[in-house]
C-alpha positions in Angstrom: -12.5 -49.0 42.7 -9.7 -46.5 43.5 -8.1 -45.3 46.7 -6.6 -42.1 48.0 -4.7 -41.5 51.3 -5.2 -38.4 53.3 -3.8 -37.3 56.6 -7.1 -38.4 58.2 -7.1 -41.9 56.6 -7.5 -43.7 53.4 -10.7 -43.5 51.3 -12.0 -45.9 48.6 -14.0 -44.5 45.8 -15.5 -45.5 42.5 -14.7 -44.9 38.8 -17.2 -43.9 36.2 -17.3 -45.5 32.7 -15.4 -42.4 31.3 -12.6 -42.8 33.9 -13.6 -40.2 36.5 -12.9 -41.2 40.1 -15.4 -40.1 42.7 -15.1 -40.1 46.5 -18.4 -39.4 48.2 -19.5 -38.5 51.7 -16.1 -37.7 53.2 -16.5 -35.8 56.6 -14.8 -32.4 56.7 -16.1 -31.8 60.3 -17.5 -33.7 63.2 -21.2 -34.3 63.4 -22.9 -31.0 64.6 -25.2 -32.6 67.1 -25.2 -33.3 70.8 -22.9 -30.8 72.6 -21.7 -29.5 69.2 -25.1 -28.3 68.1 -25.3 -24.5 67.5 -21.5 -24.2 67.8 -18.7 -23.7 65.3 -17.7 -26.9 63.4 -15.2 -29.1 65.1 -12.5 -31.0 63.2 -13.3 -34.6 62.1 -11.8 -37.6 63.8 -9.3 -39.7 61.8 -10.6 -43.1 60.8 -8.9 -46.5 60.9 -8.4 -48.6 57.9 -10.0 -47.7 54.5 -13.2 -45.6 54.6 -15.8 -46.5 52.0 -16.6 -43.4 49.9 -18.8 -44.9 47.2 -22.1 -43.5 48.4 -23.2 -40.1 49.5 -23.3 -39.3 53.2 -26.2 -37.7 55.2 -27.5 -34.3 54.2 -27.9 -31.3 56.5 -31.4 -31.7 58.1 -34.1 -29.7 56.2 -37.7 -29.9 55.3 -38.6 -30.7 51.7 -39.5 -27.9 49.4 -43.2 -27.1 49.3 -45.1 -27.7 46.1 -44.6 -26.6 43.3 -40.9 -26.0 44.0 -40.3 -29.6 45.2 -40.4 -30.6 41.5 -38.4 -27.7 40.2 -35.4 -27.3 42.5 -32.5 -29.8 43.0 -32.5 -31.2 46.5 -31.7 -34.4 48.3 -32.5 -35.8 51.8 -30.4 -38.5 53.4 -30.8 -39.0 57.1 -27.9 -39.2 59.6 -25.9 -37.0 61.9 -22.6 -37.0 60.0 -23.9 -34.4 57.6 -20.9 -32.1 57.3 -19.4 -34.0 54.4 -18.2 -33.4 50.9 -17.9 -35.2 47.6 -15.0 -35.2 45.2 -14.8 -36.0 41.4 -11.3 -36.1 39.9 -9.8 -37.3 36.6 -6.4 -38.0 38.2 -6.5 -39.1 41.9 -2.7 -38.8 42.2 -0.9 -36.5 44.7 1.3 -34.8 42.0 -1.4 -34.0 39.4 -1.8 -30.4 40.4 -5.2 -29.8 38.8 -7.4 -26.7 39.4 -10.2 -27.2 41.9 -13.8 -26.1 41.8 -15.9 -26.1 45.0 -19.7 -25.8 44.7 -21.9 -24.1 47.3 -25.5 -25.1 46.7 -28.5 -22.7 46.9 -31.8 -23.1 48.7 -32.5 -19.9 50.6 -30.2 -21.1 53.4 -32.9 -23.6 54.3 -32.8 -26.3 51.6 -30.4 -28.1 49.3 -27.6 -30.6 49.4 -24.3 -31.2 47.8 -25.3 -34.8 47.0 -28.2 -33.8 44.6 -27.6 -35.5 41.3 -28.0 -32.2 39.5 -24.7 -31.2 41.0 -22.8 -34.3 40.0 -19.2 -33.1 39.2 -18.4 -35.7 36.6 -18.4 -33.2 33.6 -16.0 -30.8 35.4 -13.6 -33.7 36.1 -13.9 -34.9 32.5 -12.6 -31.5 31.5 -9.6 -31.5 33.8 -10.9 -30.0 37.0 -11.2 -31.6 40.5 -14.8 -30.8 41.5 -16.0 -30.7 45.1 -19.6 -30.4 46.4 -20.5 -30.1 50.1 -23.2 -29.7 52.7 -23.5 -27.0 55.3 -25.9 -26.4 58.1 -29.3 -24.9 57.1 -32.2 -23.2 58.7 -32.1 -22.6 62.5 -29.1 -24.9 63.0 -27.1 -23.0 60.5 -28.3 -19.4 60.8 -30.7 -18.7 63.7 -29.4 -15.8 65.8 -29.1 -17.0 69.4 -27.2 -15.7 72.5 -23.9 -17.2 73.5 -23.2 -19.1 70.3 -21.6 -18.0 67.1 -23.7 -16.6 64.3 -23.6 -17.9 60.7 -22.7 -21.4 61.6 -23.6 -22.5 58.1 -20.9 -20.1 56.8 -18.4 -21.4 59.4 -19.1 -24.9 58.0 -18.3 -23.6 54.5 -15.0 -22.2 55.8 -14.2 -25.5 57.5 -14.8 -27.3 54.3 -12.6 -25.0 52.4 -9.9 -25.4 55.0 -10.2 -29.2 54.7 -9.9 -28.9 50.9 -6.8 -26.7 51.3 -5.2 -29.3 53.6 -6.2 -32.5 51.8 -7.2 -31.9 48.1 -3.7 -32.6 46.8 -4.2 -36.3 47.7 -7.0 -36.3 45.1 -5.0 -34.5 42.4 -6.0 -31.0 43.2 -3.9 -27.9 43.6 -4.8 -26.1 46.9 -3.5 -22.8 45.4 -5.9 -23.0 42.4 -9.3 -23.2 44.1 -12.4 -21.6 42.6 -15.4 -21.5 44.7 -18.7 -21.2 42.8 -22.3 -21.1 44.0 -25.9 -20.2 43.1 -28.5 -18.2 44.9 -27.8 -18.7 48.7 -24.5 -20.3 47.7 -23.5 -17.2 45.8 -24.7 -15.0 48.6 -22.5 -17.1 50.9 -19.5 -16.3 48.8 -20.4 -12.6 48.8 -20.5 -12.6 52.6 -17.2 -14.5 52.8 -15.6 -12.0 50.4 -17.0 -9.1 52.5 -15.9 -10.4 55.9 -12.6 -11.9 54.8 -13.3 -15.0 56.8 -12.1 -17.3 54.0 -9.1 -15.2 52.9 -6.5 -17.4 51.4 -8.8 -20.4 50.9 -9.8 -19.7 47.3 -8.2 -17.8 44.4 -11.3 -17.3 42.2 -15.1 -17.1 42.7 -18.1 -17.5 40.5 -21.3 -16.0 41.9 -24.5 -17.1 40.1 -27.7 -15.1 41.1 -26.4 -13.7 44.4 -23.8 -11.3 45.8 -23.3 -9.3 49.0 -26.6 -7.6 49.6 -28.7 -10.2 51.4 -28.3 -10.5 55.2 -30.2 -9.9 58.4 -29.2 -7.2 60.9 -29.1 -8.4 64.5 -32.4 -6.7 65.5 -34.3 -8.5 62.7 -32.5 -11.8 63.4 -33.6 -11.4 67.0 -37.2 -11.0 65.9 -37.0 -14.2 63.8 -35.6 -16.2 66.7 -38.3 -14.9 69.0 -41.1 -15.8 66.5 -39.7 -19.3 66.0 -39.3 -19.9 69.7 -42.8 -18.7 70.4 -44.1 -21.1 67.7 -42.3 -24.0 69.5 -43.3 -22.8 73.0 -39.7 -22.3 74.2 -37.3 -19.6 75.1 -34.9 -18.3 72.3 -31.8 -19.9 73.8 -29.4 -22.5 72.4 -30.2 -25.0 75.1 -33.9 -24.7 74.5 -33.6 -25.2 70.8 -31.1 -28.1 71.3 -33.8 -29.9 73.3 -36.3 -29.7 70.3 -36.2 -32.7 68.0 -35.8 -32.2 64.3 -39.2 -33.8 63.9 -40.7 -30.7 65.6 -38.1 -28.1 64.5 -38.1 -28.6 60.7 -41.9 -28.2 60.2 -41.9 -25.2 62.5 -39.2 -23.6 60.3 -41.1 -24.3 57.1 -44.3 -22.8 58.7 -42.4 -19.7 59.7 -41.0 -19.2 56.2 -44.6 -19.5 54.8 -45.8 -17.0 57.4 -43.3 -14.4 56.4 -44.8 -14.5 52.9 -48.4 -14.5 54.1 -47.9 -11.7 56.7 -45.1 -9.4 55.3 -45.1 -7.1 58.2 -41.7 -5.5 59.0 -42.7 -5.3 62.7 -42.7 -9.1 62.7 -39.8 -9.9 60.5 -37.6 -6.9 59.9 -36.0 -6.8 56.5 -36.8 -10.5 55.9 -40.1 -9.3 54.5 -38.3 -8.2 51.3 -36.4 -11.3 50.4 -38.6 -13.9 52.3 -35.5 -15.5 53.8 -35.8 -15.6 57.6 -32.7 -17.8 57.9 -29.7 -16.1 56.3 -26.4 -14.6 57.3 -26.5 -12.2 60.2 -24.3 -9.0 60.1 -24.5 -5.4 61.4 -23.5 -4.4 57.8 -21.7 -5.8 54.8 -19.2 -3.7 52.9 -18.3 -4.6 49.3 -14.9 -6.3 49.2 -13.1 -3.7 47.0 -10.1 -4.0 44.8 -7.9 -5.5 47.5 -9.8 -8.7 48.0 -7.3 -10.7 46.0 -9.9 -12.9 44.3 -10.8 -13.1 40.6 -14.6 -12.8 40.1 -17.1 -14.0 37.6 -20.6 -12.6 38.4 -24.0 -12.9 36.8 -27.7 -13.5 37.0 -30.6 -14.8 34.8 -32.6 -12.2 32.8 -36.0 -13.1 34.4 -35.0 -14.5 37.7 -38.1 -13.7 39.7 -40.6 -15.3 37.3 -39.5 -18.6 39.0 -41.4 -17.4 42.2 -44.5 -16.1 40.5 -45.3 -18.3 37.5 -45.4 -21.9 39.0 -47.4 -20.5 42.0 -49.9 -18.8 39.7 -49.1 -15.5 41.4 -48.0 -13.7 38.2 -51.5 -13.1 37.1 -52.7 -12.2 40.6 -50.5 -9.1 40.8 -52.6 -6.0 40.6 -51.6 -2.5 39.5 -51.7 -1.3 43.1 -49.6 -4.3 44.3 -47.0 -3.5 41.5 -46.7 0.1 42.7 -46.4 -1.0 46.4 -43.8 -3.6 45.6 -41.8 -1.2 43.5 -41.8 1.4 46.3 -40.8 -1.3 48.9 -37.7 -2.0 46.8 -36.8 1.7 47.0 -37.8 3.0 43.6 -40.3 5.8 42.8 -43.1 4.0 40.9 -43.9 7.0 38.9 -40.4 7.3 37.6 -39.4 3.6 37.5 -42.4 1.8 36.0 -42.6 3.8 32.7 -38.9 2.8 32.1 -39.6 -0.9 32.8 -42.7 -0.7 30.5 -40.6 0.7 27.6 -38.8 -2.5 27.1 -41.9 -4.6 27.8 -44.8 -3.1 25.9 -48.1 -4.6 27.0 -46.6 -6.3 30.0 -49.0 -7.2 32.8 -48.4 -5.9 36.4 -47.0 -9.2 37.4 -44.5 -9.3 34.6 -43.3 -5.8 35.5 -43.0 -6.7 39.2 -40.9 -9.7 38.2 -38.6 -7.5 36.3 -38.2 -5.0 39.2 -37.7 -7.8 41.7 -35.1 -9.5 39.5 -33.1 -6.3 39.5 -33.4 -5.8 43.3 -32.7 -9.4 44.3 -30.0 -10.4 41.8 -28.9 -8.2 39.0 -28.1 -4.9 40.8 -26.2 -6.6 43.7 -24.1 -8.4 41.1 -23.3 -5.2 39.3 -22.3 -3.5 42.6 -19.9 -6.3 43.4 -18.4 -6.2 39.9 -18.0 -2.4 40.2 -16.1 -2.8 43.5 -13.6 -5.3 42.2 -11.8 -4.2 39.0 -11.2 -6.9 36.5 -14.3 -8.9 37.3 -16.3 -10.6 34.6 -20.0 -10.3 34.1 -22.6 -12.6 32.4 -26.3 -12.8 32.0 -28.2 -16.0 31.2 -31.0 -15.3 28.7 -32.2 -18.6 27.3 -35.9 -19.0 28.1 -37.6 -22.2 29.3 -40.5 -23.5 27.3 -42.2 -24.8 30.5 -45.4 -23.3 31.9 -46.4 -22.1 28.5 -43.0 -20.4 28.0 -43.9 -18.0 30.8 -41.0 -19.0 33.1 -38.6 -17.2 30.9 -34.9 -17.1 31.9 -35.8 -17.7 35.5 -34.0 -18.5 38.7 -32.0 -21.8 38.8 -32.4 -22.3 35.0 -28.7 -22.0 34.3 -27.7 -24.9 36.6 -28.1 -27.7 34.1 -26.0 -25.8 31.6 -23.2 -24.9 34.0 -22.9 -28.6 35.2 -23.4 -29.9 31.6 -26.2 -32.2 32.9 -29.1 -31.4 30.7 -30.1 -35.0 30.6 -30.4 -35.3 34.4 -34.0 -36.1 35.1 -34.2 -33.6 38.0 -33.8 -30.8 35.5 -36.5 -31.9 33.1 -39.4 -30.1 34.9 -37.8 -26.7 34.4 -35.7 -27.2 31.2 -38.3 -29.0 29.0 -37.6 -31.7 26.5 -34.9 -30.3 24.2 -32.6 -27.7 25.9 -29.8 -26.7 23.6 -26.6 -28.8 24.3 -24.5 -26.3 22.4 -25.3 -23.6 25.0 -24.4 -26.1 27.8 -21.1 -26.7 26.0 -20.4 -23.0 25.8 -21.3 -22.1 29.3 -19.7 -25.1 31.0 -16.5 -24.5 29.1 -16.5 -20.8 30.2 -16.6 -21.9 33.8 -13.8 -24.4 33.3 -11.7 -21.8 31.5 -12.2 -19.3 34.3 -11.2 -22.0 36.9 -8.1 -22.9 34.9 -6.9 -19.4 33.8 -9.0 -16.7 35.4 -10.4 -15.7 32.0 -13.8 -17.0 30.9 -13.3 -15.8 27.3 -14.6 -12.3 27.1 -13.5 -8.8 28.2 -13.7 -7.8 31.9 -16.5 -5.6 33.2 -15.5 -2.0 33.1 -17.9 0.6 34.4 -17.2 2.7 31.3 -18.5 0.0 28.9 -20.1 -2.6 31.2 -19.4 -5.4 28.8 -21.6 -8.4 29.6 -21.6 -11.9 28.1 -25.2 -12.8 27.3 -25.7 -16.6 27.2 -28.5 -17.7 24.8 -28.8 -19.8 21.7 -27.3 -16.8 19.9 -24.9 -15.7 22.7 -23.5 -12.2 22.3 -21.5 -9.5 24.0 -23.5 -6.5 25.0 -22.4 -3.2 26.6 -24.6 -2.2 29.6 -27.7 -4.3 29.0 -30.9 -2.4 30.0 -28.9 0.7 30.8 -31.9 2.9 31.7 -33.3 0.4 34.2 -29.9 -0.1 35.8 -29.5 3.7 36.2 -32.8 3.8 38.3 -31.0 1.9 41.1 -28.1 4.3 41.4 -28.0 5.5 45.0 -30.8 3.0 45.9 -29.4 -0.5 45.7 
């Protein structure tokens, strides 16, 4: 056991066999229920005595992933109201240690996920001289439903509250509040993109790593109003905060899951607005998002996985179901001319089926091009691509969405990663990628040249990692002026 003393009270944590101290389930805000529901996070109350921090706290309420994703995506469900909590791993729980800090924002389409998932255990980062923090934030309707009279983007406000808590208290755990790197994947990376764009978290982090997400995914108020109306109709209530607050989670969570499924089954813009393209009815709401630009004051490491969208098509057996007409319609929906774009995508993929080509186009629309646009807007950013291919599902998953997580956290042996990584993922690649993240957090330099629009140097992580200039240039150029 070990103890740290914060301005809110003392906490008692545990120590791993390799000497890493962990402090779990520490509240960074008051429970967001009762009169606080659908409002901005409130500060936590101080606690008397010594708070036990040897077990994870409650997670933000959410429904489990539907099959087959329940076996493929890291998640955790722990009941309880005190869900706005965080977890800290530190090699030196001493106030004067001054170690760099890495703060993880989990993914999950703004509807799933938890900082307590074993896949996000921060022990390896602490082992390598970094204080690692993971956290929960409100999800689904509680975090992102657009309702009158209450603040939008409550899940993002939770993230800002957590970062503010870290700035105020992380020194007690050996961290340097002026050396904070925030990193996230998918919805977590998109959250960072919104925070950069709006400036809401200015001064709370010095560096940021965005994995498979950037600034391009949000709902405009008109579309967000449609979503709120559809969900309230499903529940038989008015779209007001009081009406939703009266609905129990037992009723709300299944209704949210059913609505998400309906967006995919009935992709009609008249029903869902722009949510029909990214299938995320609960996400940040904004009139518009501008790229942060050179004055954002944050060092950036940005990237994506080479075959992201296969994750959504292969396990569901939808890859083979994509017809030539569906490929053309999907390509057009993403803003490209199918007659111009599809021949270019076929050039690098001779013999590819329509589903494989749609996966390539969707990967660029969802993940790669938004990351490139962010890197272009902030000079000195670094770019990576993850290209190692999973052997699962007959090796058809490829370098899909979420696949890099076990490598970043250096947790290839965590059982929760086995269904997507297979039996023998390369430890040398995990060593390389994890150390690049640690180096960036410590120095601002991951170990390769910055991304310059003249050369577009990109670190490609694979068993034979390499530096490439402007990977898939002709495909990238299709999106100029489009995305």
